[in-house]
Structure formats: C-alpha cells, structure tokens
C-alpha positions in Angstrom: -2.9 -52.3 -2.4 0.7 -51.5 -3.2 3.2 -53.4 -1.0 5.5 -51.2 1.2 9.0 -52.0 -0.1 12.4 -50.7 0.7 12.8 -49.5 -2.9 9.4 -47.7 -2.8 10.4 -46.1 0.6 13.7 -44.7 -1.0 11.8 -43.4 -3.9 9.4 -41.6 -1.7 12.2 -40.2 0.4 14.0 -39.0 -2.8 10.8 -37.3 -4.0 9.6 -35.8 -0.6 12.7 -35.9 1.7 14.8 -32.9 2.9 16.9 -32.8 -0.3 13.9 -33.0 -2.7 12.6 -30.1 -4.7 9.1 -30.3 -3.3 10.4 -30.2 0.3 12.7 -27.2 -0.4 9.8 -25.4 -2.2 7.6 -25.9 0.9 10.3 -24.7 3.3 10.9 -21.7 1.1 7.2 -20.8 1.1 6.6 -21.4 4.8 9.9 -19.7 5.8 9.1 -16.7 3.6 5.7 -16.3 5.1 7.0 -16.5 8.7 9.7 -13.9 7.8 7.0 -11.6 6.2 4.9 -11.6 9.4 8.0 -10.7 11.5 9.3 -8.1 9.3 6.0 -6.4 8.7 5.5 -6.0 12.5 9.1 -4.6 12.9 8.7 -2.3 10.0 5.3 -1.0 11.3 6.8 -0.3 14.7 9.8 1.6 13.5 7.7 3.5 10.9 5.3 4.5 13.6 8.2 5.7 15.8 9.7 7.7 13.0 6.4 9.5 12.3 5.9 10.1 16.1 9.4 11.5 16.3 8.7 14.0 13.5 5.4 15.1 15.1 7.2 15.8 18.4 9.8 17.7 16.5 7.1 19.7 14.7 5.3 20.6 18.0 8.5 21.9 19.6 9.7 23.6 16.4 6.6 24.5 14.3 8.6 26.4 11.5 11.6 24.2 11.1 9.8 21.8 8.7 9.8 24.7 6.2 13.6 24.1 5.9 13.8 20.4 6.9 11.1 19.0 4.6 12.2 20.5 1.2 15.9 19.8 1.7 15.0 16.4 3.1 13.0 15.6 0.0 15.8 16.7 -2.3 18.4 14.6 -0.3 16.3 11.5 -0.2 15.5 11.6 -3.9 19.2 12.0 -4.6 20.0 9.0 -2.4 17.4 7.0 -4.0 18.5 7.7 -7.6 22.1 7.2 -6.6 22.0 4.0 -4.7 18.6 2.3 -5.4 16.4 3.7 -8.2 14.2 0.7 -7.9 13.4 1.6 -4.3 11.5 4.8 -5.4 7.8 5.2 -4.9 5.3 2.7 -3.4 6.8 -0.7 -4.0 3.7 -2.3 -5.5 4.5 -1.3 -9.1 7.8 -3.0 -8.6 6.1 -6.3 -7.5 3.7 -6.1 -10.5 6.6 -5.6 -12.8 8.6 -8.4 -11.1 6.0 -10.9 -12.1 6.9 -10.7 -15.8 10.6 -11.9 -15.1 10.8 -13.2 -11.5 14.5 -14.4 -11.7 15.7 -11.1 -13.3 13.7 -9.1 -10.8 15.7 -10.7 -7.9 18.7 -8.7 -9.1 17.1 -5.3 -8.7 13.3 -4.9 -8.2 12.9 -7.4 -5.3 16.5 -7.9 -4.2 17.4 -7.8 -0.6 19.7 -4.7 -0.9 16.9 -2.8 -2.6 14.4 -3.8 0.1 16.8 -2.8 2.9 17.4 0.6 1.3 13.7 1.0 0.7 13.0 0.4 4.4 15.7 2.9 5.5 14.6 5.6 3.1 11.0 5.1 4.0 11.9 5.8 7.7 13.8 8.8 6.6 10.8 10.0 4.6 8.6 9.8 7.7 11.3 11.6 9.7 11.1 14.7 7.3 7.3 14.8 7.3 6.5 13.2 4.0 2.9 12.0 3.4 3.8 8.3 3.0 2.6 5.1 4.4 4.5 1.8 5.1 2.0 -0.6 3.4 3.4 -0.3 -0.1 6.9 -0.7 0.9 5.8 -3.7 3.0 4.7 -5.4 -0.2 8.1 -4.9 -1.9 9.8 -6.1 1.3 7.6 -9.2 1.5 8.3 -10.1 -2.1 12.0 -9.7 -1.6 12.0 -12.0 1.4 10.0 -14.6 -0.5 12.6 -14.4 -3.3 15.5 -14.6 -0.9 14.2 -17.8 0.7 13.8 -19.3 -2.8 17.4 -18.3 -3.7 18.9 -19.6 -0.6 17.2 -23.0 -1.1 17.9 -23.0 -4.8 14.4 -23.3 -5.8 13.0 -21.6 -9.0 11.1 -18.5 -8.1 7.6 -18.3 -9.7 5.4 -15.4 -10.3 2.8 -17.1 -8.0 5.2 -16.9 -5.1 6.0 -13.1 -5.7 2.2 -12.6 -5.7 1.7 -14.6 -2.6 4.5 -12.7 -0.8 3.2 -9.4 -1.8 -0.4 -10.4 -0.7 1.0 -11.7 2.6 2.6 -8.2 3.1 -0.7 -6.4 2.7 -2.4 -8.9 5.1 0.3 -8.5 7.8 0.5 -4.7 7.4 -3.2 -4.2 8.1 -4.0 -7.5 9.8 -6.6 -8.0 7.1 -6.2 -11.5 5.5 -9.3 -11.1 3.2 -7.9 -7.8 1.9 -4.6 -9.6 1.2 -6.4 -12.2 -1.0 -8.5 -9.5 -2.8 -5.3 -7.5 -3.4 -3.6 -10.5 -5.1 -6.7 -11.0 -7.3 -7.2 -7.4 -8.2 -3.6 -5.8 -8.3 -0.8 -8.4 -8.4 -2.1 -11.3 -10.5 -3.0 -10.8 -14.2 -4.3 -14.4 -14.4 -5.5 -15.8 -11.1 -5.7 -19.6 -11.1 -7.0 -22.0 -8.4 -3.5 -23.4 -7.5 -2.2 -19.7 -7.1 -5.3 -19.0 -4.9 -4.2 -21.9 -2.5 -0.5 -20.6 -2.3 -1.8 -17.0 -1.6 -4.1 -18.2 1.2 -1.3 -20.4 2.8 1.2 -17.5 2.8 -1.5 -15.1 4.2 -2.5 -17.6 6.8 1.1 -18.1 8.1 2.3 -14.4 7.9 -1.1 -13.2 9.4 -0.9 -15.7 12.2 2.7 -14.6 13.1 1.8 -10.9 13.0 -1.4 -11.5 15.1 0.3 -13.8 17.5 2.9 -11.2 18.3 0.9 -8.1 18.1 -2.5 -9.4 19.2 -5.7 -9.5 17.2 -5.8 -5.8 16.8 -8.0 -3.6 14.5 -6.1 -1.0 12.4 -8.6 1.7 13.0 -10.3 0.3 16.1 -13.9 -1.2 16.3 -16.5 1.0 14.8 -20.2 0.1 15.4 -21.5 2.0 12.3 -24.5 1.0 10.2 -26.7 2.6 7.7 -30.3 1.8 6.7 -31.2 0.8 3.1 -32.9 4.1 2.3 -30.0 6.1 3.5 -27.4 3.8 1.7 -29.3 4.1 -1.6 -28.7 7.9 -1.5 -25.4 8.2 0.3 -23.4 5.4 -1.3 -23.7 6.6 -5.0 -22.9 10.2 -4.1 -19.8 9.1 -2.1 -18.9 6.7 -5.0 -19.1 9.4 -7.7 -17.2 12.1 -5.5 -14.7 9.9 -4.1 -14.1 8.1 -7.5 -13.5 11.4 -9.3 -11.2 12.7 -6.6 -9.2 9.4 -6.5 -9.1 9.3 -10.4 -7.7 12.8 -10.4 -5.0 11.8 -7.9 -4.0 8.8 -10.2 -4.0 11.0 -13.2 -1.7 13.5 -11.6 0.8 10.9 -10.4 0.8 9.0 -13.7 1.1 12.3 -15.6 4.2 13.2 -13.6 5.7 9.7 -14.2 4.7 9.2 -17.9 3.5 12.3 -19.6 5.5 13.5 -22.6 4.7 17.2 -22.2 7.8 19.3 -22.7 7.5 21.1 -19.4 7.0 17.8 -17.6 9.9 16.1 -19.2 11.9 19.2 -18.2 11.0 18.7 -14.6 11.9 14.9 -14.7 15.4 15.9 -16.1 15.8 17.9 -12.8 14.6 15.4 -10.2 16.4 17.0 -7.2 15.0 20.4 -7.9 11.6 19.0 -8.6 11.7 17.0 -5.2 12.7 20.3 -3.4 9.7 22.1 -4.9 7.4 19.1 -3.9 8.8 19.4 -0.4 8.0 23.0 -0.2 4.3 22.1 -1.0 4.3 19.5 1.7 6.0 21.8 4.2 3.8 24.7 3.5 0.5 22.8 3.8 1.8 20.9 6.8 2.9 24.0 8.8 -0.4 25.8 7.9 -2.7 23.0 8.8 -0.7 20.9 11.4 -2.6 17.8 10.3 -1.2 16.5 7.1 2.2 15.0 8.1 2.9 11.4 7.6 0.4 8.7 7.0 -2.4 10.6 8.6 -3.6 7.7 10.9 -4.6 9.9 13.9 -6.8 12.4 11.8 -8.4 9.6 10.0 -9.2 7.6 13.2 -10.6 10.8 14.8 -13.0 11.3 11.8 -14.0 7.7 11.8 -15.2 7.7 15.4 -17.1 11.0 14.8 -14.8 13.8 15.8 -15.4 16.8 13.8 -12.5 17.9 11.6 -11.8 20.9 9.4 -13.8 20.9 6.1 -10.5 21.3 4.1 -8.6 18.3 5.5 -9.4 16.1 2.5 -8.0 18.6 0.0 -4.9 19.3 2.1 -4.1 15.6 2.4 -4.7 15.1 -1.2 -2.2 17.8 -2.1 0.6 16.6 0.3 0.2 13.0 -0.8 0.2 13.9 -4.4 3.3 16.1 -4.0 5.2 13.3 -2.1 4.3 10.6 -4.6 5.2 12.8 -7.6 8.6 13.7 -5.9 9.6 10.0 -6.1 10.3 9.5 -2.4 10.3 5.8 -1.2 7.0 5.2 0.6 3.4 4.1 0.0 0.1 5.8 -0.6 -2.3 3.3 1.1 -2.5 5.0 4.5 -2.3 8.6 3.2 -5.1 7.7 0.7 -7.3 6.3 3.5 -6.7 9.6 5.5 -7.6 11.8 2.5 -10.6 9.6 1.9 -11.7 10.1 5.5 -11.4 13.9 4.8 -13.6 13.7 1.8 -16.0 11.5 3.8 -16.0 14.1 6.4 -17.1 16.7 3.8 -20.1 14.4 3.0 -21.3 14.8 6.6 -22.2 18.4 5.6 -24.5 16.9 2.8 -25.9 14.2 5.0 -26.1 15.6 8.5 -28.8 13.3 9.7 -27.0 10.0 8.9 -24.4 8.4 11.2 -21.2 10.3 10.9 -18.9 7.3 11.1 -20.8 5.5 8.4 -20.6 8.4 6.1 -17.0 8.8 6.7 -16.2 5.1 6.0 -18.1 5.4 2.7 -16.0 8.3 1.7 -12.9 6.5 2.6 -13.8 3.4 0.5 -14.9 5.5 -2.3 -11.7 7.6 -2.5 -9.3 4.7 -1.9 -11.1 2.8 -4.7 -10.8 5.8 -7.0 -7.0 5.9 -6.4 -6.1 2.2 -6.6 -9.1 0.9 -8.7 -9.3 -2.2 -6.5 -12.9 -2.1 -5.0 -12.7 -5.5 -3.2 -9.4 -4.6 -1.5 -10.8 -1.3 -0.4 -14.0 -2.8 1.0 -12.2 -5.6 2.8 -9.5 -3.4 4.3 -12.0 -1.1 5.9 -14.4 -3.9 6.8 -11.6 -5.8 8.6 -9.8 -2.7 9.9 -12.9 -1.4 11.7 -15.0 -4.5 12.2 -17.9 -2.5 10.6 -19.5 -5.5 8.9 -22.9 -3.8 9.0 -21.6 -1.5 6.3 -20.4 -4.2 3.9 -23.1 -3.8 1.3 -23.2 0.1 1.3 -19.4 0.2 1.1 -19.4 -2.3 -1.8 -21.9 -0.2 -3.6 -19.9 2.9 -3.1 -16.7 1.1 -4.2 -18.3 -0.1 -7.4 -19.6 3.3 -8.3 -16.2 4.9 -7.4 -14.3 2.3 -9.6 -16.5 3.4 -12.6 -16.4 7.1 -11.9 -12.6 7.0 -11.4 -12.3 5.8 -15.1 -14.0 8.9 -16.3 -10.9 10.8 -15.1 -8.0 8.2 -15.4 -8.4 5.2 -17.7 -5.3 3.4 -16.6 -4.8 1.8 -13.2 -2.3 3.6 -11.1 -0.1 0.7 -10.0 -0.1 -0.9 -13.4 0.7 2.4 -15.1 3.6 3.0 -12.8 4.9 -0.6 -13.2 5.7 0.2 -16.8 8.5 2.5 -15.5 10.2 -0.7 -14.0 9.3 -3.3 -16.5 12.3 -2.7 -18.9 14.8 -2.7 -16.0 13.3 -6.0 -14.7 13.6 -7.6 -18.1 17.1 -6.5 -18.7 18.5 -7.2 -15.3 
C-alpha cells in the first residue's frame, strides 16, 4: 500500500485540483449539460408562445398571412444570409459538419453569435407561420453552449463533446433521454465508441434532469394507451413502413435536390434566394389559409390524431407541402416536429385502410414510419414516440415499421438527409 505523503498529495492536487485539465474538462461538461437543459426549456416556451401568437393573429385576420408569410419568408432569408448564413435550416447538419473540425466550427457553425441569431430567427419564422420546429435549432444551440463552456475554461473541444451536447439537446427538447442516445449513435457520430457513450449519457442525464426538474416529468404528446395484436401488426406495420418510408424519402429527395442538385433551373433559383423564399412563402400561405391546420410545428393536429380525433384525409399531404416549402426556402428552423405532424397525417390515412384496428396505434405507426423515412434514424424515431407517448405496448410494431421505412426510403433517396445537407457546411467549417 502506497504511503500518503505530502508530495503525493501535491501531485494529486495538481492532477485533479481546480486548475487541472481534468477538473476543468469535467466542469465544462457538467456546466454545458446544465445550460442545455435550461436553454432548451426557455427556447421551447418562447417558441410555443410565438406559434400561439401567430395562430391567434390568423384567427382574427384569416387572409393577412397571404401577405405576411411570403414577405416574412423573403425578409428572414435575407437576414439569415446577411448576418448568419450558418444559422439557416435545421441546425443538425451544422453539428454533423462541426464534428470534422471542432475548433474551427466554434468560429461559425456552433458559435454563440450564430446560436443567438438562430434562436431569434426561429422565433420569427414561427411568427410568420412557417412550418418549422424548435428541436433541430435546439441541437445547434446545445452544441454551441457546450463549445462555449470549453472555450471559457480553456479546454480543448473534442468531437465527442459536440455529439454529447447535440444529443443532450434532443433529449431535453422532447424529454426523451433514450432518443437522445439513439440520435447520437445514428446521426451525429460516425464512429461511436464506449468512452463517447459514457459522455453522451452523462450529458443527457444532467440536461434531462434539469429540464424535467423544472418542467415536470411531462410526455410530449401525452400518455397514449395504444396497443396492437401480433396478427394486426404483421399486416399494418409493413404497409405503414413502405408508405411512410416512400413519402419520407420523397421529402428528403426534394430538400436535398433543392440544396445540392446541379440542374440549370435549380441553380437559377438558388442564385435568387430572396425571390425563391418569397415563392415558397406563397405556397405555405396558400395551403395554410385554405386548410387552417398546417401552420407552425403542427403539434395540436398531431396530438388530436394520436388520441383518435378524426382529421381531414388530406392533412398529411398538406403538411408535407408546407414543411418541404419551408425547408427548401432556407429559413432557420427544424423539421422534427413538422415531420411528426405530417407522419400523423399519413397515419390517419392508414385508418381508412385498417378501420378495425385501434386508431391511435395506426396513427403512431404512420408517424414512426414517415419520420424514419425523412431522417433515416429508426431507433431515434421509435424511442422519441415511445417516450413521448408512453406507448411501450407498441414498441415492437413501431420497430418493425421503422425498419421497413428505413429500407423503403432508400428506394427514393439514397443519401441521408442531414448528412447530405452537412456537406453544404463542411467547407466553411474547415476554412473558418
């Protein structure tokens, strides 16, 4: 047994004390995780207020969005391109790109100024009726916060901590810790190691505990006591997986085509981003004013369909159109929540094919299938909906639908959406 000497105590203090690299690294990780939980809650509250304010405005002035939304799209795209081009879109592609050059990314992709502008412009997008969610921007905000803590404490920022921060953002945004872990594995990490797994789980545990402690142990979509027998699942899950995967793959192909395609007419539109955004805003305004249901993230219609309320047959197509138009326009804002709402619409369509099965169960299978088709992350999709609805009785049918959707989505779009979009940020991250 080693003797406890004064020299050994000094060595341990130098290695583990407040000035040591290990101590500062731990403080940066814990401080970042706590900040992520707090900011995720604040961001969620303000985003919900912005969406609610627009809905109230629309109800009092049902035709004004035909003017407000197109011009709002054009102004927001101009502001984004002028002041923070790295704030456009979801935020998840930026975090993926940041992993290739963490230090360089702190100067643009995951810098605090970019994160602040991202948050403000996401609120503004909701105020003009854009079909966006807050979850993707939360991931970029979370990565920026984690990077800021490392910078303040003069600790090297590693790709593992960017991944952990982004995963903590997903977990705090939905109150779904397992989904955060799955998201880190499927989307953010190219090589997922055991040590990284521990860091991700620690950050998710802390940020999730902060969010749950302040907001309560809430369920994103509320408790749903849905179940499905084996015989029904064998029939419904593959059908939902194929249809949802094809629809989600089509969405990804449209968005990637708008961002990366080399067709002459598409390149011409990209050279006129303000005009293009105005035209996309016209689509969102026209569909929104005609239906009255497709504004914002679409939480309320999705929740209604999940609990069995009948909805128009066309809602899935309408939400698909407004979300695609918003994403293609380049506004800051995520596609998680709008994709879940569109998936609920497609699940609601499946109720016409399977009228004898539990409505809630069929809708949830449609949601998990379409969401998987869009993001190509089956585990994330299953865990988000399982944790957000407490519908653990549907875990196996949802997993089956997600796996089928993941495969069928590839028939339409080979490349994963977020990884494809990250290529539009990779060069800037490397050169910063």
